[in-house]
N, C-alpha and C positions, 0 to 999 in steps of 0.2 A: 499476563505483561509477555510483550514480545521487543526484541532488541534489532536492529541493524546496522550494517555498515556501506558506505557507497565507494566503490572503489572502481576507477577508470570507467565512470558510467554506469554499474554493475551491481545490481543490488542482491544482499547477501541479509538473510535473515534467519534468528533462530530465535527459539520459546515459542508461548502460546501463539496458535495457527487457527484456533478453534472458529472463529468467524471470518478468516479469509486473511488474515492481515500481511501475508506473506505476498497477494496478489498474481498467484500464478494459477489459480484455480484448485488447486490439489489443497484439502484440508487436512495436511500432516505436519504436526511440530516437529521441530528438530531440535537437538541438544547442542549443536556445532552450528557455525554460521553455515549456511549454505547457498547456492547461486540459486536466485527465483527465478531464473528466467528474464527477469526484468532488466535492457539495459537501456541506453541513450537518457539516461536519465543525469541533470545536475546538480539537483537536489533535491531532501529528501528529508521527511517530516512525520514522526511516530504523535500519535495521538492514543487516548483511552479506548486501545479495540481496533484501531483503523491507523493506515500511512497512508501518506501522501508523497506526491512527487513533483517535480517540475522539469519535463523534458527539455532535452536538446533547442527544441522548437518553441522553446514557450509554452507551453501548454499542463497545464496543472489538473493534475490525475489523482482522486483516491480511491481508496479500496479499503475492504474490511466490515466493521459494526456501522451501520448507517442510523441507527437509532438518532432522535432530535435532529435528525439535520448534519448529520456529523462529517458526509461525503460532500456536502453542498451539490446536490442533483436535483433539489427541490422534492424529496422524498426522503423517507425513513427507511426506506429498504439497505438492507445490506449488499456486498458486492465481495466476491471473493476475486476479480480483474478490475485492473483500474477504471476507473469511469471520470468523463470530463467532467470538471467543477463549471458549474453554470454562474456565471455574470452577468449581472444587470446589464 
């Protein structure tokens, strides 16, 4: 499980990061809130092993565990960095 906070558009996360839930490409888990390097977000959501964020330019991106199509990219691949969700 992982947790997150959105502070002034910057994403802070802590907890599990074993499948790239932090979105920074670094598979290191933290015990305290840590700035991930992701900024410019207006919304943030967490799922079971993945995270999604809506950018200030209204681009929905997800990262982390991709099984069952969780990232919305049309594949089941995981990603440790944000990838845009594909819309029909």
